[in-house]
C-alpha positions in Angstrom: 108.1 83.5 96.4 107.8 83.1 100.1 110.0 85.2 102.4 109.7 88.1 100.0 107.3 91.1 100.2 105.2 90.4 97.1 104.1 93.2 94.9 100.6 92.6 93.6 99.2 94.7 90.8 95.5 94.8 90.0 94.7 95.7 86.4 91.0 96.7 86.0 89.7 96.0 82.6 86.2 97.6 82.9 85.1 101.0 81.5 83.4 101.6 84.8 86.8 101.6 86.5 86.7 101.7 90.3 82.8 101.5 90.2 82.8 98.2 88.4 82.2 94.6 89.5 85.7 93.8 88.2 87.2 96.3 90.6 85.0 94.9 93.4 86.3 91.4 92.9 89.9 92.5 92.3 90.0 94.8 95.3 88.8 92.1 97.6 91.6 89.8 96.4 94.1 92.6 97.0 92.7 93.2 100.6 93.2 89.5 101.2 96.7 89.6 99.8 97.5 92.5 102.1 96.6 90.4 105.0 99.3 88.0 103.8 101.8 90.9 103.8 101.7 91.8 100.2 102.2 95.3 98.8 99.4 96.2 96.3 98.7 98.7 93.5 95.8 99.3 91.1 95.8 100.5 87.4 92.7 101.3 85.3 93.5 99.9 81.8 90.9 102.0 80.1 92.6 105.2 81.4 96.2 104.2 80.9 95.7 102.9 77.3 94.5 106.4 76.2 97.9 108.0 76.1 101.6 107.1 75.4 102.5 108.3 78.9 99.8 106.1 80.4 100.9 103.1 78.4 104.5 103.6 79.5 103.4 103.9 83.1 101.4 100.7 82.7 104.4 98.7 81.4 106.6 100.1 84.1 104.1 99.0 86.8 103.8 95.6 85.2 107.6 95.1 85.2 107.8 95.9 88.9 105.1 93.4 90.0 105.5 89.9 91.2 101.8 89.0 90.7 99.5 90.5 88.1 95.7 90.3 88.6 93.7 91.0 85.6 90.0 91.7 86.4 87.6 92.3 83.6 84.0 91.8 82.4 82.9 89.5 79.6 82.0 91.2 76.4 80.4 88.9 73.8 82.3 85.8 74.9 85.6 87.8 74.9 87.5 90.5 76.6 86.9 94.2 76.1 88.9 95.7 73.2 91.1 98.0 75.4 92.1 94.9 77.5 93.1 93.0 74.4 95.1 96.0 73.2 96.8 96.1 76.6 97.7 92.4 76.5 99.2 92.8 73.0 101.2 95.8 74.0 102.5 94.2 77.2 103.4 91.0 75.3 105.3 92.9 72.5 107.3 95.0 74.9 108.2 92.0 77.0 109.8 90.5 73.9 112.3 93.4 74.1 112.9 93.5 77.9 111.4 92.0 81.0 112.3 91.6 84.7 114.9 88.9 85.6 112.5 87.2 88.0 109.5 85.1 87.2 106.2 86.8 87.4 102.8 85.2 88.0 99.4 86.0 86.5 95.9 85.4 87.7 92.7 86.4 85.9 89.2 87.2 87.3 86.4 87.3 84.8 82.8 88.2 85.5 79.7 88.1 83.3 76.0 89.0 83.5 75.1 85.4 82.6 74.0 82.9 85.3 76.4 80.3 84.0 80.1 80.6 84.9 81.0 78.5 81.8 80.3 81.5 79.7 83.6 82.9 80.8 85.7 80.0 79.6 86.9 81.7 76.3 88.0 84.8 78.1 90.0 82.9 80.6 91.6 80.9 77.8 92.7 84.2 76.2 94.4 85.2 79.4 96.1 81.9 79.7 97.3 82.1 76.1 98.6 85.6 76.8 100.5 84.4 79.9 102.2 81.8 77.7 103.1 84.2 74.9 104.3 87.0 77.3 106.2 84.5 79.5 104.2 84.9 82.7 103.6 81.9 85.0 99.9 81.1 84.8 98.6 81.0 88.3 95.0 80.3 87.3 91.7 82.0 86.7 88.4 82.5 88.5 85.0 82.9 86.6 82.1 84.6 88.3 78.6 84.5 87.0 75.7 86.9 87.6 78.1 89.8 88.2 75.2 92.3 88.0 74.2 91.2 91.5 77.4 92.8 92.8 77.0 95.9 90.6 80.2 97.5 91.6 79.6 97.5 95.3 82.4 96.5 97.7 82.3 92.8 97.9 82.1 92.9 101.7 79.0 95.0 101.5 77.1 92.7 99.1 76.1 90.3 101.9 75.1 86.6 101.8 74.9 86.3 98.0 78.6 87.0 97.7 79.8 84.6 100.3 81.2 82.0 97.9 83.0 84.8 95.9 84.6 86.0 99.1 85.6 82.5 100.2 87.0 81.8 96.7 89.1 84.9 96.7 90.3 84.3 100.2 91.5 80.8 99.4 93.2 82.1 96.2 95.0 84.8 98.2 96.4 82.4 100.7 97.7 80.0 98.0 99.2 82.9 96.0 101.0 84.2 99.1 102.5 80.7 99.5 103.8 80.8 96.0 101.2 78.3 94.6 98.5 78.5 92.0 94.8 79.1 92.5 93.5 75.9 94.2 90.7 73.9 92.6 88.6 74.6 95.7 88.7 78.3 94.9 87.7 77.6 91.3 84.7 75.5 92.4 83.5 78.2 94.8 83.8 80.9 92.1 81.8 78.6 89.8 78.8 78.6 92.1 76.3 81.3 90.8 75.8 84.2 93.1 72.1 83.5 93.0 70.2 80.5 91.5 69.6 80.7 87.8 65.8 80.8 88.1 66.0 83.7 90.5 68.4 85.6 88.3 66.2 85.1 85.2 63.1 86.1 87.2 64.6 89.4 88.3 66.0 90.0 84.9 62.6 89.6 83.2 61.0 91.9 85.8 63.6 94.5 85.1 62.9 94.3 81.4 59.2 94.6 81.9 59.7 97.6 84.1 61.9 99.3 81.5 59.5 98.7 78.6 56.7 100.6 80.5 58.6 103.7 79.3 57.0 104.8 75.9 60.4 105.8 74.6 61.7 102.3 75.1 58.7 100.8 73.4 59.4 103.1 70.4 62.9 101.8 70.1 61.8 98.2 70.4 59.3 98.6 67.6 62.0 99.7 65.1 62.7 97.3 62.3 65.8 98.8 60.5 66.4 95.8 58.3 62.7 95.1 57.3 62.0 95.3 53.6 59.4 97.9 52.8 58.6 96.7 49.3 
């Protein structure tokens, strides 16, 4: 859709909202799209799905966009429940009425695991939604070790987020030209923010630090399903 001021809508699917890693990744993509001349907007799915008015506002915003960017964390190999509810609602309402122009959809999924492949099922759900709701699937990016970002602006994270920034920059340029997310952007996103061994080392240190708290030890020692007979 070149030659047209594209309207890009970011839909944040994290309960942490603007303080989330999902928002950090999505906002960076929006900033790159703005460099390409796009008009951008942001909606917090968790907030809007709480009321009828919010749901109506969400659908109205979706229907005014040229490109939808869903950004969400991975919850047990899937999407958060409010995100799934939003997808189902949008799909059902689009079966009644939708804009006359073709809209595109891109998904950004991040997880706390060091392997980007953990996000495959979540991306497949977004792709299926795009098909059922009649969006043009523009591709998805999977980011591992999202806890390293921890909701900070991606530009402030430093060296470890370099591949994520490059990936989103490449994706923005392609989307602005009317194309899908290039394979080069996907490969860059697939590279862990930190090596797996380093991630696991720091994760184990964090656990050990937390269990120094006697209250945590007490919880860990509970055996609710152990037979007492």
